Structure formats: C-alpha cells, structure tokens
C-alpha positions in Angstrom: -64.7 -9.7 37.0 -61.3 -11.4 37.6 -59.1 -12.7 34.9 -59.1 -16.5 34.5 -57.0 -18.1 37.2 -53.7 -19.8 36.6 -55.5 -23.1 37.2 -56.8 -23.0 33.7 -53.5 -22.3 32.2 -53.2 -18.5 32.0 -50.0 -18.3 34.1 -47.7 -15.3 34.2 -44.4 -14.8 36.0 -44.5 -11.4 37.8 -41.7 -9.0 37.3 -39.3 -8.6 40.2 -40.3 -5.6 42.3 -36.9 -4.0 41.7 -36.7 -4.8 38.0 -38.6 -2.5 35.6 -41.0 -4.3 33.3 -39.7 -2.3 30.4 -36.4 -0.4 30.2 -35.1 1.4 27.0 -31.6 2.8 27.4 -30.1 5.0 24.7 -32.3 3.4 22.0 -31.9 4.6 18.4 -33.7 3.3 15.4 -32.4 4.1 11.9 -34.1 2.9 8.7 -31.8 2.5 5.8 -33.7 3.4 2.6 -30.8 3.2 0.2 -29.5 6.7 -0.3 -31.6 8.0 2.6 -31.4 7.1 6.3 -34.3 7.9 8.5 -33.4 8.4 12.2 -36.8 7.5 13.7 -35.7 7.3 17.4 -32.8 9.3 18.8 -31.5 8.0 22.1 -34.7 7.1 23.9 -34.6 6.4 27.7 -37.8 5.0 29.2 -38.6 3.0 32.2 -42.1 1.5 32.7 -42.9 -0.6 35.8 -45.5 -3.3 36.2 -49.0 -2.0 36.7 -48.5 1.3 35.0 -51.1 2.7 32.5 -49.1 4.9 30.0 -50.5 6.9 27.0 -48.1 7.5 24.1 -48.7 10.7 22.2 -47.1 12.8 19.4 -47.5 14.0 15.9 -47.1 11.6 12.9 -43.4 11.0 12.3 -42.6 11.7 15.9 -41.4 8.2 16.7 -44.3 6.7 18.7 -45.1 4.0 16.1 -41.5 3.0 15.9 -41.3 2.9 19.7 -44.4 0.6 19.8 -42.9 -1.7 17.1 -39.8 -2.1 19.2 -41.8 -2.5 22.4 -43.9 -5.2 20.7 -40.8 -7.1 19.5 -41.8 -6.5 15.9 -38.4 -4.8 15.2 -35.0 -4.3 16.9 -33.1 -1.2 18.0 -30.3 0.0 15.8 -28.4 1.0 18.9 -29.1 0.9 22.6 -30.8 -1.7 24.8 -34.4 -2.8 25.3 -34.9 -5.0 28.4 -38.2 -6.7 28.9 -38.5 -8.1 32.4 -34.7 -7.8 32.6 -34.1 -9.8 29.4 -32.3 -8.1 26.4 -34.7 -8.8 23.6 -32.2 -7.8 20.9 -30.3 -11.0 21.6 -33.3 -13.3 21.0 -33.9 -15.2 17.8 -37.1 -15.1 15.7 -38.7 -18.0 17.5 -38.0 -16.6 20.9 -39.4 -13.2 19.9 -42.5 -14.9 18.5 -42.9 -16.7 21.9 -42.6 -13.4 23.7 -45.2 -11.8 21.5 -47.6 -14.7 22.1 -47.1 -15.1 25.8 -46.0 -11.8 27.2 -47.7 -9.2 25.0 -51.3 -8.6 24.0 -52.1 -6.4 21.0 -55.2 -4.3 20.4 -55.5 -2.4 17.1 -57.7 0.4 15.7 -59.0 -1.8 13.0 -59.9 -4.7 15.3 -58.3 -7.3 12.9 -60.9 -10.0 13.5 -61.4 -12.9 11.1 -64.7 -12.2 9.3 -65.7 -15.8 8.8 -64.9 -16.7 12.4 -67.2 -16.3 15.4 -66.3 -14.1 18.4 -65.4 -17.1 20.4 -63.2 -18.6 17.7 -61.5 -15.2 17.2 -60.7 -15.0 20.9 -59.3 -18.6 20.9 -56.7 -17.9 18.3 -53.7 -16.9 20.5 -54.1 -20.0 22.6 -54.5 -22.1 19.4 -51.1 -20.9 18.3 -49.7 -21.6 21.8 -50.9 -25.2 21.4 -53.3 -25.1 24.4 -55.6 -28.1 24.7 -59.1 -27.5 23.1 -61.1 -27.8 26.3 -58.8 -25.4 28.2 -58.8 -23.0 25.2 -62.6 -22.9 25.1 -62.8 -22.2 28.9 -60.3 -19.4 28.6 -62.0 -17.8 25.6 -65.4 -17.8 27.3 -63.8 -16.3 30.5 -62.2 -13.6 28.4 -65.5 -12.8 26.7 -67.2 -12.5 30.1 -64.5 -10.0 31.2 -65.4 -7.7 28.3 -69.2 -8.2 28.7 -69.8 -10.3 25.6 -70.7 -13.7 27.0 -74.0 -13.6 25.1 -72.3 -12.8 21.8 -69.8 -15.7 21.5 -71.4 -17.2 18.4 -71.8 -13.9 16.6 -69.7 -13.1 13.6 -67.9 -9.7 13.3 -70.5 -8.5 10.8 -73.2 -9.1 13.4 -71.4 -7.0 16.0 -71.1 -3.2 16.4 -67.7 -1.5 16.3 -67.6 -1.4 20.1 -68.4 -5.0 20.4 -65.8 -5.9 17.8 -63.2 -4.0 19.8 -64.3 -5.9 23.0 -63.7 -9.2 21.1 -60.2 -7.9 20.1 -59.5 -7.1 23.8 -60.7 -10.5 24.9 -58.4 -12.1 22.3 -55.4 -10.0 23.6 -56.1 -11.3 27.1 -56.1 -15.0 26.2 -52.5 -15.8 27.2 -52.6 -13.4 30.2 -50.0 -11.0 28.9 -47.7 -8.9 31.1 -48.3 -6.0 28.8 -51.3 -4.9 26.8 -50.4 -2.7 23.8 -53.3 -0.7 22.3 -52.6 1.2 19.1 -55.4 3.9 18.6 -58.0 1.4 20.0 -60.7 4.1 20.0 -59.9 5.6 16.6 -62.9 4.1 14.9 -65.4 4.5 17.7 -67.9 7.1 18.9 -67.3 9.1 22.1 -69.4 6.9 24.4 -68.1 3.6 23.0 -64.6 4.9 23.4 -65.1 5.6 27.1 -66.6 2.1 27.5 -63.4 0.6 26.0 -61.4 2.8 28.3 -63.4 1.6 31.3 -62.4 -2.0 30.4 -58.8 -0.9 30.2 -58.9 0.9 33.5 -60.5 -2.1 35.2 -57.9 -4.4 33.8 -55.2 -2.1 35.0 -56.6 -1.1 38.4 -58.1 -4.5 39.4 -55.9 -7.0 37.6 -52.6 -5.1 37.5 -52.1 -5.5 33.8 -49.6 -3.0 32.4 -51.2 -0.9 29.6 -49.5 1.1 26.9 -51.9 3.1 24.8 -51.1 5.1 21.6 -53.5 7.9 20.9 -53.7 11.3 19.1 -56.4 12.5 21.3 -55.5 14.4 24.5 -58.9 13.6 26.1 -58.3 9.9 25.6 -54.7 10.1 27.0 -56.1 11.6 30.3 -57.7 8.2 31.1 -54.1 6.9 31.6 -51.9 7.5 34.6 -48.9 8.8 32.7 -48.4 10.5 29.3 -45.2 10.3 27.2 -45.0 12.6 24.3 -42.7 12.0 21.3 -41.4 14.6 18.9 -38.8 14.2 16.2 -37.6 10.9 17.5 -37.1 12.1 21.1 -39.2 12.3 24.3 -40.4 15.8 24.8 -42.5 15.3 27.9 -43.0 12.5 30.4 -45.5 13.4 33.0 -48.0 11.9 35.5 -51.7 12.8 34.8 -52.7 15.1 37.7 -56.5 14.8 37.3 -57.0 11.5 35.7 -60.4 10.9 33.9 -62.2 7.9 35.4 -64.3 6.2 32.8 -66.9 4.8 35.2 -67.6 8.4 36.3 -67.6 9.8 32.8 -70.0 7.2 31.3 -73.2 8.4 33.1 -72.7 11.9 31.6 -72.7 10.6 28.0 -75.7 9.7 25.8 -76.5 6.0 25.5 -75.6 4.4 22.1 -77.5 1.3 21.3 -75.5 -1.8 20.3 -76.4 -3.3 17.0 -77.4 -6.9 16.9 
C-alpha cells in the first residue's frame, strides 16, 4: 500500500540526485563531564544517500547511540560537519532543529513510547498535531498510516489492548505521519519475539523498497542487520566496517518459515 499522497498534505522535497541525504565529515563528539572528557566519536566520515537501508551495529559504548543522536538532531557535533540534504544542521537554532525533527525525521523506539490513555489513532495523529495540520486532514493521514502497517481495524484500541507487535506498528505509523525523508529506528525489535520482529522488518523493507524511504536501524543482532542493505559497525568511536549485505534477508520470504504468533486483542 502506498503512502498517503501529497494531496493530503504529506509533502516531501526529494534530495538532489547528486547531493547525499546525509553527510558526516570529520565528526567528533566530546562530552565534558567536569574533570573527565569522553570522546564518543572520533572523526566519523559517513555518506548515506536517499533510499538506502542501513543497519548500525557495535558494542555498547562504541558510538552508535551518539551517532544516532546527532543524526536525529538531538545533539550537535563538537567538531566536524553534518549536512542533511546539503544543509549544515550545526548552524540551525533550536526551533529550526525541532522543525527538522518533526518534518524530515521519523523516530521508532524499542519501547514504543505510546501514550497509554490515548487510542492508536490519536497516538498516530500526534506529529501532525504538533505541526498544526488541520483536524480533518490529520485524521485522514493517521488512518492512511494505520492502513500501511495493517492496523486499520485497531484504530480505537488503547496500547494496553494491543500486542507488542501491534504497538510497534502504531509507533511506525506515527513516525510516518509527516512523510519523513529518514526513518530512524533504535532497536525496534528489541522487545519482540522472532516472528513479530520479522513482521516489523517486512514493513520496513516495503517502506524502503516500494516507497523509497531511507531507513537507518540500530540493532545488536547480526540476523536483524542482514535485513538491511548496508551495515556500518562502530567501535571505540570509529567506524570499523562499512559493507553492503551480500545475501540480504527478505522478510516476506522468511515469514512463511516461522511459527505463527497470534495477536492479542
């Protein structure tokens, strides 16, 4: 199923074919903890083009979380340059960074981060609410996003009435509301069983392959990383490996081999 069309307000300016969507050049991140300075990133150079599906791996403390915080405009480099669609985000003020987070980036987390007293539909609507989208348009977009993740029949359910996999689908739908250029997924399968994890990866692959959404996925699991097209491995604040996945796992082919898990009502 296609993403909602620009006619209902989910517009996105495509990156120039010759301009990388993301470009990190000589990026360092140093945390000043008083007497101690922690050098979390040490001269990172990364280029990611529109339409890639990249998995980020590495041991705890390797720098991947810091990289994702910078990528998500939640922090700024200590040195070096981060260009997003050719724009140096380090030169933007807080309001401009917030606007980028709301309109250019979609976030999916391990813990779902849904509001417990809010229905699936209302949870999905939130980014458009913050973007001051008109109510009728917001509702149409939220329902379209829920259809994309296969939850059109659960829009009035609360998170407590949904399985873990269904809650993560709601979180993905919410991340899609403003048609982001980049979907950032931080351990999105960490709380899910094997089959449900592959179902979530099937959604990601379809969004990437059919809709051209750029996906960047953090995971500790090598098997999960192999559903991406490229794997970047961090170690001690540096990139140790950056490689294409030679025999990529295709979720739609893996799912028939896995035992069925019944969704909870």
